[in-house]
Structure formats: C-alpha cells, structure tokens
N, C-alpha and C positions, 0 to 999 in steps of 0.2 A: 707153433713151438712154445712151450712154457718152460721157464727156468726153475731149478730147484734153489733152495736157500740153505746154506750150511748152518750148523748149530752156532758157530762163532758169529756169523753175520746176524742171526736171529737174536743172540744175546746182546750184541752191541747195539743193534737197532732198537730192541725193546728198552734198553737202558736209556737211549736217547728219547724214546717216545714216552717216557715218564713225565716229560713236559708236553702238554697237550692243550687243545682248545677246550674251554670249559662249557661251551654250549650257549654262552651269553655274551660273546664278543671279547672275552678275556682269555687268560692262559692259566690253566691249572697245573699243579705240581703233585704228582703222586708220591714224591719223596719229601713232603713238607715236614714230616715228623718221623721218629724212629719206628712207630707202628706201621707206617706206610712202607718202609724198607723191609720190615719183617714179612709183611704180606707179599711184597713183590718177590723177595728171595724164595719164599715157600712156593710161589707160583712157578718159579723158574728152576727148581731144584734139579729137574732132569737135565738141564743144560749146564749144570755146574759139577760135573763128576770129578771126584778126587779132591775137592776142596773141603777141608776139615769142617765138620759140623753142618754142611749144607745138604740136608735131606728133606724129604717131605714131612718128616715127623714134626708134629706141632711144637714139640719142646726143643727142636734142633737149633733154632736161632731166635734170639730175642735182641734185636738191634738196639744199640744205645746211641747217644748223641755223637760219640766219637766215630762209630761205624758209619752213621748217617753223613757226617761231615766229609769223611773220606770218599764215600760213594758220590756224593754231590760234587765234590771237587773233580772227581774222575769224570762224571757226566759232562761237566762244563768243558773238559778237555776233549772228550769224544765229540760233543757237538760242534766245537771249533774245527776239529779235523774233518767232520762230515761237511762242514761248509767249504773247506779247502777241497774236498773230494768232488764236490758238484760244481765247483768253479770251472769255467766262467759264468755258469748259471747262478742266479741268486740263491743264497741260503735260505733256510726256514726263516720266516719273518719273526719268530720268537727269539731268534739268536742274532739277527743281523746287526742290532744296535749295540750288542755287548759281548762280542766274540773275544776270546783270549787271543793274544798274538800267537802265531804259529810256534815260535821257539818255546814259549811258556806252555802251550798245550802239549807239545812233544815231551818236554821235561816232566810235566805232571803225569802224563800217560806212562812214561818209562819208569818213573819213580814208583808209581803204583804197582806196576808189573814186578818191580824188584822186591816186593813184599812176599815173594815165593822163592824157594831155593834155586830154581832155574829161571833165568831172566831173558825174555826176548827184548831186544832193543831196536826201536824203529828210528831210522834216519830218513830225511825227505828234503833234498835240496830243491831250490826253485825250478831247476830245469830237468829233473829226473823223476822217474817213478820211485815210490817208497822202497826202501831196502831193509830187510830184516836180518839181524844177526843175533846169536845166542851168547850170553855172558853168565858166568856163575855168580850167585849172590845168595844171601840169606835174608829172611824177613819174617814177619809175624802178623800178616793181615791177609789170610787166604781168600776172603771174599773179594776185597778190592783187587787183589792180584789176579784172581780168576777172571774178573770182569775186564781188567785191563789187558790181559793176555788175549781174551777173545776179540777185544777191539783191535789190537795190533794185528792178529792173524787176519782179521777181516780187511783192514786197511791195507795190508801188504799183499792181498790176493787180487786176482782179476775180478773177483766178485764186486769189488769196490766200484768198478766202472758202471755198475747198474744202479748205484745210489742216486736218488733224486730227492729234491725238496718239493713238496706238494704246494702249489701256489693257487689252489682253489680259494675262494673268499672264506676267510676266518680260519683256514687250516694252518697249522704250524708243524705238521708231521714231516719227517723224512720217510722214504720207502725204497724198497728194492724192486725194480721192475721185474715182474713175474712173467711177462710176455713182451715181445718187441714193440707192440703198439700201445702199451700202457702209458698214460699221461698223468694219472692221479693216484692217490694212495688207496682210494676205494671208490665205488660207484657213486655214493652220495656226493663226494666232492666233485666228480665229473658233472653230475646233474647241476650242482650250484654254479660251477664255472660256465656251463652252457646258458643257464638262465642269466647269469651276470653279463655274458657276452651279448645275448639277445637284447638285454636292457640297454647296454651301451650303444648297440647299433640303432635301437629305436630312438634314443636321445639324439644321436648324431643326425638321423634322417628328419626328425621333427624340430630340431633346434631347442629342445627343452628336456 
C-alpha cells in the first residue's frame, strides 16, 4: 500500500525542507536571500493556484527582503508545528534547539494566513487534535497567505499523522510516509542509518 500526498501537504513540506543538510555536516538554507525565494516560488507555481502574481512566468515574481522575511518567519512557525506534530518522537535536529513556542508558532501561522480575504484559523489545545475554522479578513500578502493556508490545511488533516522527522545521520529533513514501512526520507538516509548502526554494534562488541 502506498499513500498519496496532497498539494497542501507537499507545499507545506517543501517549505520546511528549504532548511536542509549541506553535504558537509552543516545546514543549508535555500531561502537565505530574495533570489532563493524567487527560485523556490517559481518552482512551486503549480501548487499556488489563485495567488496573485504566482505563475511560472519568469517575470511573475521577484521577491524582495520584505517577502523573504515574511516567508522565513512563516517557515519557522511551520517547522515548530511539524515538531509538535511528530511528538513524542524527536523533531528534526535542525530545529530541536531553537523551536518557537507553540502559542507563538500558531499566532504567526494564523497571522500569515490572514493576509488573504478568507482566513483559516487553527487552534490546537494540548489534549485535542487541531481544529480548523474560517473567519473573514483582508490582507495584502498573497504569497505568505497561500503558504500559511496550505500549512494549516495540512496540519488540520489526517495526513499530518504520517509526518516524520528523519533521524538518519546528518539528515535534518521532515517527510511524509509514502508507505507503511517507510522509516527514512529517502533510501540514501536508510543506507547511512544502517551503516551507523553496524558501526555502533561493532564498537560495542569490540569495546573500541
């Protein structure tokens, strides 16, 4: 059995995955500058229907520092809520030491979603599943609003239960399980994890 992935889940997940392992033991940020956001949005134009100016046309979006700051703030909220969603399992190691508090993450996400005329508002008490309701509002940041609305739709859906943090060595990614036995975000991570476990077992058996 293999699972499908909705457009909202893909968009929210891909936003979180703009923080990634850099191949040298560190963490890279695909949204470090406005040009990176421009490239990312153009690559995801098909997942952003109805958001003003978001098309695959090369001239459709040229992100500035204001847009970049808004999307990065939203990404921090999304990653904090992803950490909540995978709990009690550990979050991505790239986020574990600097997660936003749950209340601040929710406020930031809902405020971003309010930059569109129709506002989905997410509430999530400690003992319940997330609850989604709609409220009227007006705003002027369709990009951030579209991303926030996708994240809210994903987090309020049963699809959230398939979210996992990959804990293979050096990986900092979140992923959605695509089949019931999936443990890692991609096969290369599974290979690294198996090699690491073999190394640890060898050390334990030899004492060195």
